[in-house]
N, C-alpha and C positions, 0 to 999 in steps of 0.2 A: 440190464444194460451195463456197459462199461462208463463209467462217468468220471471225466477228467474236472477237479475241483482247486480251486485257488481260495487261501484264507479260512483254510481249516482249523486253524486255532482262534479264530475269535468268537465272539459272542455267536453270531448268526452259525457259522461256519462249524461249531460244535454241534448244536442241534441238527442241522443240514445231514451232516456226517452219518450221526447216528439214524436218522430217518432212514438216509438212502440204502445203509446196511440193513436195516432191519425189513426194507421191500426187497431186498435182494440183488441189490446194485452192486457191482465191481466197482470200487471206487480209490481212482489214485489222486491222492493228494500231493500240490506242490508246496515245499516248506522251504523255509530259508535256514532253518536250522536241523539238528539231527535228533528227531525225536520220534517216538512210535505212537502211532493212532491205530487202536484196535480195528481189525479186520481191513485194513486198509494197504494199500501199496503207496509206498514215500518215496517222491522223487525232491532231491534237495536241488535247489537253484534260486533265481532271481528273475523276475519279471524284467530287471533292466538289460539282461543279457541271457536271451532264448538259446541255448544251444542245441546240437543235433540231438541230444537223447530226449530232452524236453520236447524238443518239437517233434519227434516220433510219437510221444507218451500222447501228446495232443490230437494227432492226426488218425490215430488207433483207437480214438474212443468213439462211441456213439452219443454221446452228449457232454457239453460243456458248462460248468458252472462257475463263474467268475466273481467271488465276494471280496479278493485282497482289495484293498485300497493303503495309499499312503497317509490319506487323511490329514493332508498337508495343505497350508493357505500360500506356500510360497509357489512363484510361477515354475522355477527349473524343476523342482520334484513333481509338479503336478505334470508338466510337459513329457519328463522323461521317464518318470516310474508309471506315472498312472495312464496318460494318454498312449505314449509310446509303448510301452508295457502292454497295455489292452491291444493294442495294434499287432504287435508280434504274437499275440496268441490267437487273433482275427486270421492271421496270415496263414498259421497252421492248421486252422479249423478246417476238418474235411467233410464230417456227415452229422446228421441229427441238430438235436436245438441248440442253441448258443444264449444260457441265460446269466444277463448281466444285473448285477443289484446297484442299481442307481439310487437316488433319494429325492424327497418332497422340498429339497432345496433347490432345483432346476426350476420352480416356480417362483423363487426369488422372496420377497416379504408378501406372504398372501393376505387376502381379506376377505374370505367368503369359503364357499363350496368350490373346492377341486377338480375339475373333470381332464381327460387325459388332452384335451385339445385347450386348455388354460394357458396363456402365453406363458412361454420361457422368459425369464427374466434373473440371469446372472448375477450374484451379487459380489462376489469374489472366485478366487483365480480355483478353489476347491468345486465351486458349483461350476464352473467352466469345466473343468476337467469331465465331472458325469455328464456334462451335456455335449461334449466332443465325443465321448464314448458312446454313446447313445447313438449319435449320427454315424460314425464310422462302422456302428455295428449293423446298424439298421439298413444301409448301403451293401453289405456285404451277405445278407440272409437270403434264403430262397434261390440258392445258385446251385445249379448241378446237384450233388448229393445233400449239400447242407439246406437243413430245414429252417423254421424259424428263428429271428433274431429277435430274443424278448429282453425289453430293460425294465426289470420292475424298480418303481418309485416308490420307495421304503418311507411310512410312515416315520416318526417321531419313536426310536426304538425304546422299550422299555424293558431291558433284560439282565438277567441277573448270572451271565454267565462269568468264566473266567478273566474277561477283561472289562467287570461291570463298574468298575472305579475310574477306568483309561477314559478321560476326556467325556465321560457321560452325563447329560440332561440331569435323567432322575437323582445320580449321585449328588450334584450340586443342590436340587432342591431338599433331599433329604439333610445334607448337613445344615444348609439354611434354617431349616427347620429345627435341628437340635441346639442351633445356635441362637435360639429365640431372634433370629433374624425377623424386619418388619418387611413385609411382599408391599411394595407400591404399584400403584396402578395410576392412570392418567385421569379416569373418569370411575363413577358408580358404574356404569354402564359397563365399562370394560372390565371391573372388577368380577361382575356376572356373568359376561359373555365371552371375554380373552380364553382361548385355550387352544387344543390341536390335536388332529389324529392321531392314535398311538398304536403301537405292533409289540405283540409280545414274542419272544423267539421261537417258540414251539409253533405260533401259528406262522411266522416268517419263514421257518423250514417246511412247513406245509405247502406254502403258497410256491416256494421256489420248487418243489417235487413237482408238482401240479404244471407248473411251467414246462416241463421236460414232454406233457404232453398238448400243449398248445400248437395249433396250426397257423393262426396270425401273428407275423411278426409285429412290433410296435411295443412303446412305453404303455404301462398298467400300473394303475394307484394299487396299492396294498396296504390295510390297515385292521386291527383289529376294532377299534372304535375309537369316540370321541371323550375328550372329556374339557371342561374349563379348568382352567389353573386355581380356581377357587376349590372344586372338587377334587382336585388332585391333592393339594396343600390340607386340607382338612382332613383327608383320607390320611394320608402321611402321619401329620400331627395327632390323629385318634391312636394309631398304631404306635406312638412313641410316648403317650400321655402329655402331649405339649397343647399349648392353646394358641393358635393361628394370630397375628398380627397383620393388619392390614393398614396403607395409607394411601388417600388420594392426593397426588401432587400433578398439578396440570403440567409442569415442564419435565416429569419425570426421571429425572438424575438421581441415582442411588448413590447416598453419602453413608459413612461408616454404620454398620449394622442394618442396613436396608439392602435387599434383594430385587432388581427389576425385572418381572417375569416381561416374556415379547407381548407386546401389545399389538398383539393381531389375532385373527381365528383362520386356523388351518384346518380346514374340513375338506377332508380327502372322500370322492366319490369311487367306492371300488366296484360299481355296478358293470362294469365294462368286462372284469376279470369272471366275475360269479356267471354273467350270461354265459359265459364258455366252458366254464368248469364246474359250477353248482357248488363250488367250496364256499362253505360259511366260515369264518374266524370262529374260534371257542374260546379264546382267554379275555377275562374280563378286567376291568381296572382293578379292582378288588384283589382278584388271585394273586395279579404282578406284583402290586405294592407287601402283600403279605409274603410272597416269596423273597422278592427283594428284602425285605426287612429281616429275615430269617437267613437270609444266604449271606449279606453283608456283616450282621451284627453289629449293628449300631451302640 
């Protein structure tokens, strides 16, 4: 198939391009700068202004994978670049599946098991952008030659790609472990139970490629597994030959030398995706931490 893809230079996009090429797809990548991506056709442009050349490339493909995001909390940027930019791609979508990379943030501050039917609770403009894009995509799918409109709700990404230090949660945890920061929790129970589902880059790329085969439109949770913050901190400290430091603080405000981890449980149920594709994620927490430690070389 001929696939139009945005976000090729990001952590997830890098792995997705490699996987698509290895599977024999022809890949057209929309990029903002003149770069070379092996075995791909490059189209330079910007989501804020889809010209006729880009529109033709979109309409001439057998499927779309939209991974690009401004990753902003600013209302103007989210509306102009994220929501309206995504709308421009949808407007030129002619055939095949449209796979959009959403996020677990659409559920707001979680507290337990998350299914695709869990309430949507936006917390900021970044979250609103994801929700708006899911809805505008969902109402546009399964129309004429268009097929499924897929929104993948990505768990917390633990990646070691080219932008692994760019506003990445895992980088911040590593940095705090290196600096011997004290990790604070509001209760002993929270120390033992708070945590999140996580996702490795190769698993994420596999979920994306499998989504090109889905026939049912809608949102899908995707994750590699679940870890408590305590498990994550202790595994990182072990790799760094550091001793983890914890403190229980009821008010849970971080002071100098302290790091407040999210005081919640975000456990994503991915059974819906599995039932339709039979895909089982394979990347473990240990593998991802080992790869990240080697790649970043703290």
